[in-house]
N, CA, C and O atoms as a GROMACS GRO file, in nm:
protein
  292
    1MET      N    1  -1.892   1.339  -0.504
    1MET     CA    2  -1.821   1.208  -0.519
    1MET      C    3  -1.912   1.112  -0.585
    1MET      O    4  -2.035   1.123  -0.576
    2LEU      N    5  -1.848   1.013  -0.654
    2LEU     CA    6  -1.930   0.910  -0.715
    2LEU      C    7  -1.949   0.792  -0.616
    2LEU      O    8  -1.866   0.766  -0.528
    3ILE      N    9  -2.058   0.727  -0.636
    3ILE     CA   10  -2.085   0.609  -0.556
    3ILE      C   11  -2.050   0.490  -0.640
    3ILE      O   12  -2.096   0.478  -0.754
    4GLY      N   13  -1.969   0.402  -0.585
    4GLY     CA   14  -1.927   0.279  -0.659
    4GLY      C   15  -1.828   0.202  -0.576
    4GLY      O   16  -1.789   0.244  -0.467
    5THR      N   17  -1.787   0.088  -0.630
    5THR     CA   18  -1.687   0.012  -0.562
    5THR      C   19  -1.575  -0.023  -0.662
    5THR      O   20  -1.597  -0.030  -0.783
    6GLU      N   21  -1.452  -0.046  -0.605
    6GLU     CA   22  -1.343  -0.091  -0.687
    6GLU      C   23  -1.259  -0.182  -0.602
    6GLU      O   24  -1.242  -0.157  -0.483
    7GLN      N   25  -1.207  -0.288  -0.661
    7GLN     CA   26  -1.120  -0.380  -0.595
    7GLN      C   27  -0.976  -0.329  -0.585
    7GLN      O   28  -0.918  -0.284  -0.684
    8THR      N   29  -0.922  -0.337  -0.470
    8THR     CA   30  -0.782  -0.296  -0.446
    8THR      C   31  -0.717  -0.414  -0.364
    8THR      O   32  -0.736  -0.420  -0.243
    9GLY      N   33  -0.648  -0.499  -0.425
    9GLY     CA   34  -0.589  -0.612  -0.354
    9GLY      C   35  -0.700  -0.695  -0.291
    9GLY      O   36  -0.793  -0.739  -0.358
   10ASN      N   37  -0.689  -0.715  -0.157
   10ASN     CA   38  -0.787  -0.792  -0.091
   10ASN      C   39  -0.900  -0.708  -0.029
   10ASN      O   40  -0.991  -0.760   0.036
   11ARG      N   41  -0.891  -0.576  -0.052
   11ARG     CA   42  -0.995  -0.487   0.003
   11ARG      C   43  -1.086  -0.433  -0.103
   11ARG      O   44  -1.046  -0.419  -0.218
   12THR      N   45  -1.208  -0.403  -0.067
   12THR     CA   46  -1.301  -0.336  -0.156
   12THR      C   47  -1.321  -0.195  -0.098
   12THR      O   48  -1.353  -0.180   0.020
   13LEU      N   49  -1.302  -0.092  -0.182
   13LEU     CA   50  -1.322   0.041  -0.142
   13LEU      C   51  -1.455   0.090  -0.199
   13LEU      O   52  -1.488   0.061  -0.314
   14GLN      N   53  -1.532   0.165  -0.120
   14GLN     CA   54  -1.654   0.215  -0.170
   14GLN      C   55  -1.651   0.365  -0.150
   14GLN      O   56  -1.630   0.414  -0.039
   15SER      N   57  -1.672   0.438  -0.258
   15SER     CA   58  -1.681   0.586  -0.251
   15SER      C   59  -1.810   0.626  -0.188
   15SER      O   60  -1.912   0.560  -0.208
   16LYS      N   61  -1.809   0.734  -0.113
   16LYS     CA   62  -1.931   0.780  -0.043
   16LYS      C   63  -1.959   0.925  -0.082
   16LYS      O   64  -1.870   1.001  -0.120
   17THR      N   65  -2.080   0.956  -0.072
   17THR     CA   66  -2.117   1.098  -0.090
   17THR      C   67  -2.091   1.169   0.036
   17THR      O   68  -2.075   1.106   0.141
   18GLU      N   69  -2.086   1.304   0.030
   18GLU     CA   70  -2.056   1.388   0.145
   18GLU      C   71  -2.162   1.363   0.257
   18GLU      O   72  -2.131   1.369   0.376
   19SER      N   73  -2.285   1.336   0.214
   19SER     CA   74  -2.394   1.311   0.313
   19SER      C   75  -2.379   1.181   0.389
   19SER      O   76  -2.436   1.164   0.497
   20ASP      N   77  -2.299   1.086   0.332
   20ASP     CA   78  -2.277   0.960   0.400
   20ASP      C   79  -2.166   0.966   0.502
   20ASP      O   80  -2.155   0.877   0.586
   21ILE      N   81  -2.082   1.071   0.498
   21ILE     CA   82  -1.969   1.090   0.587
   21ILE      C   83  -2.014   1.174   0.710
   21ILE      O   84  -2.070   1.282   0.694
   22PRO      N   85  -1.989   1.122   0.829
   22PRO     CA   86  -2.036   1.201   0.948
   22PRO      C   87  -1.957   1.330   0.960
   22PRO      O   88  -1.837   1.334   0.933
   23SER      N   89  -2.023   1.432   0.999
   23SER     CA   90  -1.959   1.564   1.012
   23SER      C   91  -1.884   1.565   1.151
   23SER      O   92  -1.907   1.484   1.241
   24VAL      N   93  -1.797   1.663   1.157
   24VAL     CA   94  -1.722   1.681   1.285
   24VAL      C   95  -1.820   1.705   1.400
   24VAL      O   96  -1.796   1.658   1.511
   25SER      N   97  -1.930   1.775   1.377
   25SER     CA   98  -2.020   1.802   1.484
   25SER      C   99  -2.085   1.676   1.537
   25SER      O  100  -2.135   1.677   1.650
   26ASP      N  101  -2.086   1.565   1.458
   26ASP     CA  102  -2.136   1.441   1.507
   26ASP      C  103  -2.041   1.372   1.606
   26ASP      O  104  -2.076   1.273   1.670
   27HIS      N  105  -1.919   1.429   1.616
   27HIS     CA  106  -1.813   1.367   1.694
   27HIS      C  107  -1.765   1.460   1.807
   27HIS      O  108  -1.645   1.470   1.834
   28GLU      N  109  -1.855   1.523   1.867
   28GLU     CA  110  -1.820   1.618   1.975
   28GLU      C  111  -1.762   1.551   2.099
   28GLU      O  112  -1.695   1.615   2.180
   29ASN      N  113  -1.788   1.422   2.113
   29ASN     CA  114  -1.735   1.344   2.225
   29ASN      C  115  -1.582   1.356   2.220
   29ASN      O  116  -1.522   1.334   2.116
   30SER      N  117  -1.519   1.393   2.334
   30SER     CA  118  -1.374   1.416   2.336
   30SER      C  119  -1.295   1.286   2.304
   30SER      O  120  -1.191   1.294   2.239
   31SER      N  121  -1.339   1.170   2.347
   31SER     CA  122  -1.265   1.051   2.315
   31SER      C  123  -1.275   1.017   2.173
   31SER      O  124  -1.179   0.968   2.114
   32GLU      N  125  -1.391   1.042   2.112
   32GLU     CA  126  -1.408   1.018   1.966
   32GLU      C  127  -1.314   1.115   1.888
   32GLU      O  128  -1.246   1.073   1.794
   33ARG      N  129  -1.312   1.238   1.925
   33ARG     CA  130  -1.224   1.341   1.860
   33ARG      C  131  -1.078   1.294   1.873
   33ARG      O  132  -1.002   1.300   1.775
   34LYS      N  133  -1.037   1.248   1.992
   34LYS     CA  134  -0.902   1.202   2.010
   34LYS      C  135  -0.869   1.086   1.917
   34LYS      O  136  -0.759   1.083   1.861
   35ARG      N  137  -0.960   0.992   1.898
   35ARG     CA  138  -0.941   0.880   1.814
   35ARG      C  139  -0.928   0.920   1.669
   35ARG      O  140  -0.849   0.863   1.593
   36LEU      N  141  -1.008   1.021   1.630
   36LEU     CA  142  -1.003   1.071   1.495
   36LEU      C  143  -0.870   1.142   1.467
   36LEU      O  144  -0.810   1.126   1.360
   37VAL      N  145  -0.826   1.220   1.563
   37VAL     CA  146  -0.692   1.287   1.545
   37VAL      C  147  -0.578   1.186   1.541
   37VAL      O  148  -0.481   1.205   1.466
   38GLU      N  149  -0.585   1.078   1.619
   38GLU     CA  150  -0.482   0.980   1.620
   38GLU      C  151  -0.478   0.906   1.479
   38GLU      O  152  -0.371   0.878   1.425
   39VAL      N  153  -0.596   0.878   1.426
   39VAL     CA  154  -0.602   0.812   1.299
   39VAL      C  155  -0.549   0.898   1.190
   39VAL      O  156  -0.475   0.850   1.105
   40LEU      N  157  -0.586   1.024   1.191
   40LEU     CA  158  -0.535   1.124   1.092
   40LEU      C  159  -0.390   1.135   1.102
   40LEU      O  160  -0.320   1.140   1.001
   41SER      N  161  -0.337   1.139   1.227
   41SER     CA  162  -0.193   1.148   1.241
   41SER      C  163  -0.117   1.026   1.184
   41SER      O  164  -0.011   1.039   1.122
   42GLU      N  165  -0.175   0.906   1.206
   42GLU     CA  166  -0.115   0.786   1.153
   42GLU      C  167  -0.116   0.791   1.001
   42GLU      O  168  -0.016   0.756   0.938
   43LEU      N  169  -0.226   0.835   0.941
   43LEU     CA  170  -0.232   0.842   0.795
   43LEU      C  171  -0.128   0.941   0.745
   43LEU      O  172  -0.060   0.915   0.646
   44ARG      N  173  -0.116   1.060   0.816
   44ARG     CA  174  -0.017   1.156   0.774
   44ARG      C  175   0.126   1.097   0.775
   44ARG      O  176   0.206   1.126   0.686
   45SER      N  177   0.156   1.016   0.874
   45SER     CA  178   0.287   0.959   0.882
   45SER      C  179   0.311   0.862   0.766
   45SER      O  180   0.420   0.860   0.708
   46LEU      N  181   0.207   0.778   0.731
   46LEU     CA  182   0.218   0.699   0.618
   46LEU      C  183   0.242   0.772   0.488
   46LEU      O  184   0.326   0.732   0.406
   47LEU      N  185   0.165   0.884   0.469
   47LEU     CA  186   0.177   0.961   0.347
   47LEU      C  187   0.317   1.030   0.340
   47LEU      O  188   0.378   1.042   0.233
   48GLU      N  189   0.364   1.072   0.453
   48GLU     CA  190   0.494   1.137   0.457
   48GLU      C  191   0.606   1.036   0.432
   48GLU      O  192   0.704   1.068   0.364
   49ASP      N  193   0.595   0.917   0.484
   49ASP     CA  194   0.695   0.812   0.462
   49ASP      C  195   0.696   0.758   0.319
   49ASP      O  196   0.804   0.737   0.263
   50TYR      N  197   0.581   0.734   0.260
   50TYR     CA  198   0.578   0.674   0.133
   50TYR      C  199   0.566   0.781   0.017
   50TYR      O  200   0.595   0.748  -0.098
   51ALA      N  201   0.526   0.902   0.046
   51ALA     CA  202   0.524   1.013  -0.045
   51ALA      C  203   0.469   0.972  -0.192
   51ALA      O  204   0.543   0.978  -0.290
   52PRO      N  205   0.344   0.933  -0.199
   52PRO     CA  206   0.292   0.903  -0.331
   52PRO      C  207   0.288   1.028  -0.418
   52PRO      O  208   0.278   1.139  -0.367
   53ALA      N  209   0.294   1.010  -0.546
   53ALA     CA  210   0.311   1.124  -0.642
   53ALA      C  211   0.195   1.219  -0.626
   53ALA      O  212   0.213   1.338  -0.647
   54TRP      N  213   0.078   1.174  -0.592
   54TRP     CA  214  -0.044   1.260  -0.582
   54TRP      C  215  -0.046   1.335  -0.453
   54TRP      O  216  -0.129   1.426  -0.440
   55TYR      N  217   0.041   1.304  -0.350
   55TYR     CA  218   0.041   1.373  -0.226
   55TYR      C  219   0.119   1.500  -0.236
   55TYR      O  220   0.239   1.503  -0.207
   56THR      N  221   0.053   1.604  -0.275
   56THR     CA  222   0.114   1.728  -0.302
   56THR      C  223   0.132   1.813  -0.176
   56THR      O  224   0.076   1.781  -0.071
   57GLU      N  225   0.210   1.922  -0.187
   57GLU     CA  226   0.228   2.018  -0.076
   57GLU      C  227   0.094   2.070  -0.023
   57GLU      O  228   0.079   2.093   0.097
   58GLU      N  229  -0.003   2.090  -0.112
   58GLU     CA  230  -0.134   2.136  -0.076
   58GLU      C  231  -0.205   2.033   0.017
   58GLU      O  232  -0.267   2.073   0.115
   59TYR      N  233  -0.197   1.904  -0.013
   59TYR     CA  234  -0.254   1.805   0.074
   59TYR      C  235  -0.180   1.804   0.205
   59TYR      O  236  -0.242   1.787   0.309
   60HIS      N  237  -0.050   1.821   0.205
   60HIS     CA  238   0.028   1.822   0.332
   60HIS      C  239  -0.018   1.935   0.418
   60HIS      O  240  -0.039   1.917   0.538
   61ARG      N  241  -0.036   2.052   0.358
   61ARG     CA  242  -0.079   2.169   0.437
   61ARG      C  243  -0.221   2.147   0.496
   61ARG      O  244  -0.247   2.185   0.610
   62ARG      N  245  -0.312   2.086   0.417
   62ARG     CA  246  -0.446   2.065   0.464
   62ARG      C  247  -0.446   1.963   0.581
   62ARG      O  248  -0.522   1.979   0.676
   63VAL      N  249  -0.363   1.862   0.574
   63VAL     CA  250  -0.357   1.763   0.684
   63VAL      C  251  -0.299   1.832   0.807
   63VAL      O  252  -0.350   1.813   0.918
   64GLU      N  253  -0.196   1.908   0.791
   64GLU     CA  254  -0.138   1.980   0.910
   64GLU      C  255  -0.233   2.070   0.972
   64GLU      O  256  -0.241   2.076   1.095
   65LEU      N  257  -0.312   2.146   0.888
   65LEU     CA  258  -0.408   2.239   0.944
   65LEU      C  259  -0.522   2.163   1.014
   65LEU      O  260  -0.572   2.210   1.116
   66ALA      N  261  -0.562   2.051   0.962
   66ALA     CA  262  -0.670   1.968   1.028
   66ALA      C  263  -0.618   1.917   1.162
   66ALA      O  264  -0.690   1.920   1.262
   67LEU      N  265  -0.495   1.870   1.164
   67LEU     CA  266  -0.440   1.822   1.289
   67LEU      C  267  -0.424   1.933   1.397
   67LEU      O  268  -0.455   1.913   1.515
   68HIS      N  269  -0.377   2.047   1.354
   68HIS     CA  270  -0.360   2.157   1.449
   68HIS      C  271  -0.491   2.217   1.493
   68HIS      O  272  -0.501   2.267   1.606
   69THR      N  273  -0.594   2.215   1.408
   69THR     CA  274  -0.728   2.265   1.442
   69THR      C  275  -0.790   2.175   1.547
   69THR      O  276  -0.863   2.223   1.634
   70GLY      N  277  -0.761   2.044   1.541
   70GLY     CA  278  -0.819   1.947   1.636
   70GLY      C  279  -0.756   1.953   1.776
   70GLY      O  280  -0.810   1.897   1.871
   71LYS      N  281  -0.642   2.022   1.788
   71LYS     CA  282  -0.577   2.026   1.920
   71LYS      C  283  -0.637   2.138   2.002
   71LYS      O  284  -0.672   2.245   1.952
   72LYS      N  285  -0.648   2.109   2.132
   72LYS     CA  286  -0.692   2.210   2.227
   72LYS      C  287  -0.577   2.289   2.278
   72LYS      O  288  -0.476   2.230   2.315
   73HIS      N  289  -0.586   2.420   2.282
   73HIS     CA  290  -0.474   2.505   2.333
   73HIS      C  291  -0.492   2.548   2.470
   73HIS      O  292  -0.406   2.618   2.524
   0.00000   0.00000   0.00000
């Protein structure tokens, strides 16, 4: 990924390299995992509701897999 910033409305987004993003192993704490799953679920709902052109079936499958992987059976 590239490092940089871009203006989007009132927010500034900054791209991060993979090394800047915490890995799942950094979030072994169950309450932290629960929070991450909740946020991902909210984002999935927004993507499903607004269906941007770039949100392909492949992204949909990846999100569903990530959510189901995070659940304890």
